[in-house]
N, C-alpha and C positions, 0 to 999 in steps of 0.2 A: 551867515550860513543860510542855506535854503530851508524851506518849511518853517520859517519863523524862529529857528533856533539860533540864538546869538552865540558869539565866541565866548562871552563870559559864562553863559550857562554850560557850555561844553567843558570849560576848564573846571568849573565848580562841581560839575556832575561827577559821581563816583566812577563812571566808566573811564574817565581820563587816566587816573592812576592805575587802573587795571591794565589799560593798553600799554602804558609806559613800563609798568612792572613786567608784563609778559614779554615785551620786546627785549628787555634787559635779560630776563631769565633765559630766553631762547638763545641769545648771543653767548651767554656764559656756557650753556650746555653744548652748543655747537663748537665753541672754542676749545673746551676741555674734553669733548667727546664723552659725555656722561650719558647714562641710560635715560630713556624717555620717561621713566617712572618719576624722575626728579621734576621734569616739566609738569607732569600731572599734579605733583605735590605743590609746585609753585602756583598753578592755577587755583587749586583749592585754597591755599594760603591767601592769595590775593582776593578771592571772593570773601573769605572770612574777614580779612583786614578791612574791607570796605563796607561791611554790614554790621560791624560792632564798634563800640567806642575804643579809641586808641589806648585809653588807660587800661581797659580790660585786656587788650592784646599785650600791652607791656607787662602786666601782671603774669600773663601766660608765659611770656618770654623769660621773665625772671625765674619762674617756676622750673623751666626746662634748661636753665643755665648749666647745671651739672650733668645733663644727659649727653654723653659723648659716644655711647654705644647703643645700637639697636639691631635686633635680629635681621640678618641678610644685608642691610644697607648701612652698616656701621661706618664705612668709609665715606659716606655722604652726609652724615649727621651734621658735622661742623659746617659744611658748605650750605646745607639746607638752612641752618640757623643764620648764616651770613646773609643769604638771599632774603630770608624772612625779615631780618633786621633792616635790610636795605628797603624793602617794601614799606615798612613802618616809616622810615625816614622820608620816602617820596611823598607819602600821604601827608605827613606832618608839614613838610615844606610847602606843599600846595595850600594847605589849610591855614598856615600861620607864618608865612615867609617874612612878614614885617617884624615879628618877635625874634626871629633868628638873627636879624641884623643887630638888634639890641643886645642879645646874648653874646654875639661875637665881639662887640665893641667894649663891653663893660666887664667881661669875664677875664680875670687875670691869667687864666690858663691858656687863653687864645694864642699868646706869643709862643708858648711851647709847641702847640699843635701846628702852627704855621712853620716853625723851624723844622720840626720833625718831618712834615709833609714835603718841604723843600728838599731835605736830605734824601728822602726816599725817591722823589722824582728825578733828582740829579743822578742817583745811583743806578736807575733802571738801565740806561744804555750800556753800563759797564758790567751788568750782572752776567754771570755765567749761564744762568737759566732764567731768561727774561719772562717766560710765562709764569714761573713760580714767583718771581719778584713782583710781577704785576698783580697777581692774586693776593700776595701778602701785603702789598701796598694798599690795595682795595680794602682788605680786611682791617688794617690799621685805621684807614680813613673812616670806615663805617663806625668803628668804635669811637673815634674822636667826635663824629657827628652825633652819635647816641648820647655822648656826654652833654651836649647842648640841649638835646631833646629832653633828657631827664631833668636837667636844671630848670627847664621851662615848666615841666609838669610838676616838679616838686614845690612850686609856688603854692600848689594846692596841698595844705597841711594834711587833710584826710587821706589823700593819695599817698603822701610820704609815709604816713603811719601804716597804711595797708601794705605798702612795699616792704617795709621793715619786717612786718609780721610774716609775709610770704617768704622772705629771705630766711628768717628764722626757721619756719616750718620746713622749707626745702632742705636746709642744712641738717635738721633733725632726722628727716627721712633718709637722706644720704648716709648719715652716720649709722642709722639703724640697719640699713642694707649692708654696710661694711661689717657691722657686728655679726649679722646673720651669715655673711660669707665666711668670716673667720671661724665661727662655731662649726659651720658645715664642713669645711676642709680640715681644720685642725683637730676637731673632735668627732667628725662624722656624725653629727646630729642634725636634725631637721633637713634630711637629705632631699626630700621632694620639694620643699619650699626653697631651700638654699640653692639648689641647682638652677632655679629660675633666674636667680640674680648673678650667677657665675658666668664670666666670659667663656667663650668656647675653649680657649687654650687652657683655662683653669679646670674645666670639666674633664678635658683630656688628661691633664696631669694628675687629677684625682683618681681617674679611672685606672690608669696604667702605673701610677706611682712613679712616673719617670721624670717628673719635673723637679727642678731644683727649688721651686717656690717655697717648699717647707722642709726640704732635706738639709739645707744649709743654715738658714736663719729663722726658720719658722715661717708660717704663711703670712703674707702681707695682702690685706684686702685692697681692692681697687674701687669699691663702691660702684658708682655709675660712670667712672672714668676708665681709662685704659692703662693707667699707671698709678701705683700706690702714692708716689710723690705728689701727683696732681690732686688725689683725694685729700692728702694731708694738707696741701696748700689751700684748697677750697675751704676745708673745715677750720683752718687757722685764720681765715678771713671772716668766718661767721662767729667764731668764739668770742673775740673781744667785744663785739656789739652786744652779745648776751651778757658778758661779764659786767659791763657798765651798768646794766639794769639789775643784775644780781646784787651789786654793791650799793645801789642807790634806791631801789624800790622799797617801800615801807610796808605795803600790804602783804600779810603773812601768806595767804593762799597763792598770790601771784609769785611771791618769792620762792615758795616750794616748787611751783611749776618751772620757774626759771632755773633753779638749782638742778632740778631733774634734767632739764634740757641741756644745761651746761655739762653735766656729767655724761650725758649721752654723746655729746659732741667730742668730749675728751676720750671716751671709750672708742669712738670711731677713729680718732687720731692715733690711738694706741694700736688699733688693728691695722692701720696703714703702715706702721713702722717707719714713718717719715721723721728723720732727725731734724730736718729743716723746719718742719711744721711746729715741733716743740720749741725750737730756738726762736722762731718767729712769735709764737704765742707767749713765751716768757718775756720777750722784749715788749710786746703789746700790753701785757698785764702789768709789767713794771711801769710802763708809760701811764697807764690808767691810774695806778695807785699814786704816783707822783702828782699828777695834775688834778686828781679828785680827792686828795688827802683830807681836805677839810670837810668833805661831804659824805664820807663813808665811815662806818663804825670800825673801830680798831679791832674788835674781836673777829670780824670777817677778814680783815687784813691778816690777822694771826692765823686763821684757818688756811688762807692762801699761801702763807709762808711755811707753816708747820707740816701740812699734808704732804707736799712734795718731798720734804726731808724724810718724813717717816716712811713713805712708800719707797724712796730711794734706798734707805737703810735696810728695809725688809726684803726688797727684791733686787738688790744691787747687782748680783751676778746675772739674773735674767734680763735686767735692763741693758747691761753691757753687751750681752749676747744678742738680744733682739734688735737693738738699735745700732749694732755693728760698731760700737765705740772703740773696740780694739784696733780696727783698721783705720779709724778716724775719717779719712778722706775718700775711701773706696775708689781709688784710681783717679780721683779728681785732680790731683797734682800732675799726673801724666797728661790728662786732657787739657789742663790749663797751660802747661808748657807747650804742647803741640798747637794750641789755639794762638798763643802769643807768636809762635813761629809763622802761623798762617796769617796773622795780622801784619807781620813784618813783610810778607810777600805782597799784600794788598792794603797798604796803610791808609790810602786816601779815599778809595771808593768801595773797598771790600769786595766780597765775592757775590753779593746780591742777596737781598732780603729773602729769607726762607730757604736758602741753599746750603746752610751749614752742614747738615747731616750728610748730604751727598759728597760735598768736597772733603770733609774731614775723613769719612770712612774710606773714600777712594785713595786719599793721600797717606793716612796714618793707620788705617785698619781699626779693628775693634779694640777697645781698651783692655778687655779681659776675655778669657776663653769661655767664661760663663755667659757673657753677653752674646758671644758668637753662637753658642749652643742654643740659647733661648731663641735667637733670631731664626736659626735654621729650623727648629722645631715648630715655631709659629708659621713660617712660610710653608712647611710641609703640610700643616694642618689646615690653614686658612687661605693660603696663597699670597699672604702679605704679612708684614711684621709692623705692628704699631710701635714697638720699641724703636725699631730702626728709623721710622719716619719721625718719631719724637725725640731722636737723639740730639743733644745740644751741648754747649760748652760748660754746663753746670756753673755758669756765672752770667748774670744778666748783662753786665757791661762788656765783658769779653765777647759774648755771643753777638751782641749788636755791633761791636767794633769790627768783628770779623766779617760781618755781612754788609755793614754800611760805612765802614771806615772810622778812624779815630775821632772825627769831629762829632760823632753822635754821643760820645760819653758825656761831655759837658752839657749837651742838650738834655740827656736823661737826668743828670743831677739837677738841672734847672727845674724839672717837674716837681721833684721832692722839695726843693727850696721854696717854690711858690706856696705849697701847702703848709710847710712849717712856718713860713713868714706870716701867712694869713692866720694861722692858729695862734701865734704869739700875740698878734693884734687882738684876737678874740679873747685870749687868756687875760690880757691886761684889762680888758673891758668886761670881764666875766660877771661883775656885779650888776651890770646893766643888761645882761643877756638872760632870756628865759632859761630857768634852771634845767628844764627837760631838753631844750635845744643844746645847751652846753654839754650835757651828758652824752648826747648822741654825737656831737662834734668831737669830743674826746675819744669816743669809741672809734669813729672813722679815722681820725689821725693816728690812733694807736695801731689800727690795721695797716695804714700806710707806712708807719715806722717799722713795724715788724716785717712788712713786705720788703722794705729797703734792705734790711739785714738778711732776709732770706735770699735776696737777689745776688748775694755774694757766693751762693752755693747752688742756685738753680737759675735757669734762664727764662722759664715760662711763668714769671711772677707778676707781670703787669699786662702788656699788650700782645705778647708773642703768640700765646695760645688764645684762640677766639673765645672759648668758653670761660677760661680764667680771666681774660680781658673784660668780658661782660661783667663779671663779678667785681673786678677792680674798678671799672668805670662807674658801676652802680654806687659803690662805697665812696668813691671820689666825688661824684656828683651830689650825693647826700651831704657830705661834709662841706663842700664849697657853697652849696645852696644855702645851708643854714648859716654859715659864716657871713656870706654876703648880705642875706636878708636882715640879719641882726645888726650888721654894720650900718645898713641903710636906715634901720629904725633908730639907732643911736644918733646918727647924723641928723635925722629929722627932728628928734627930740631936742637936741642942742640948738638946731636952727630955729626952733619955735620959741626959744627962751629970749 
């Protein structure tokens, strides 16, 4: 280069990722015709990214994982997080591209990511909405790449601990917001503070008393999400990691703090009214008790067993009413039957990633009159319906099969198989693993086990929703990082003998 500036200096300089990042952001905005305000936000994000430590930026990203709504620009929040994440990946790749190759070669999850990306790419030419399929493919690929970035950064034990703490704190804050929302709407208390946290449609329903949000089943909080089930799903991913520490920590003061945090999360889940969240949490807690049986006190196990029974007996009718257990499936059987028909029409390549809600609603209509009324009310008030955009098959495997074809089902099962296989290896060698590491590993795999069960009733449980996908990838990367690092230590120990 002229003026004595070498090519190596240009690549290493922080201006290079800024230029690449801005070119990409501009292309995305032009392609999808978004407001220029998003470009300005991307410029600001890119400057912030290149002037601060990537670890600090990752902590910020983890903190904003559950934020899916924001005044005026709610429809762009997910896309902004996607572009922000891509910027982090670009800078990480430039700074540490040799470590990426190592992660790709020796990480057992790589096979799954390669297979999934191949299926997505093959499917794009057959997609009914190629633009949506491209964006969804890009979203999934960014999540997969973030997995390797996190695995690389979690080699720093201090950063891993900080990440878990921030994840706990974020979950507690979201649960607290959900509780405030519930009290505000259901009991009309803390109106000034509560209305700050309520979505626009909820404020409208509260003002005119015309929403079915609390006329039919009682109010269901959404927290910082746009749907109660996403709130419940997120909290059910935070809860098991807190539970493992509740059951294993010996320090009394810390145990009190953890118990308080756990109860706050549970109250937030109750306010969400999500049946799947409770099912997932029950599976996760049972998993924890089974695999940490010899490390936890039996009186605490008794509390976990007796408390739900006593609460169930005392509030049986209210629980049946609020969790809609009389209806059991809430039109899911209808949606599943129609989705199977849709898969039969496109068994090999599907309808295209991200296109389920459009194709299903055009072909089969709304599953219930209540959903139709909610959508019309939301469109009349805000100009769009988050419910309609987030509509899915209420089954992880059916939803992906409808969009990508039947071949994706064994690929998805393979992901969970990898983690359970690695966990069984760690469990057999648990006496040689750091006790704190093993506790965290059990918590992470418990989340994945609960998530798998939840996936039979919801679709956005792993990668489908970007925010939930970030949380799922975060937990997966913590678990696999600890399992692989301890496996390497055990191998070195035996090799040295």
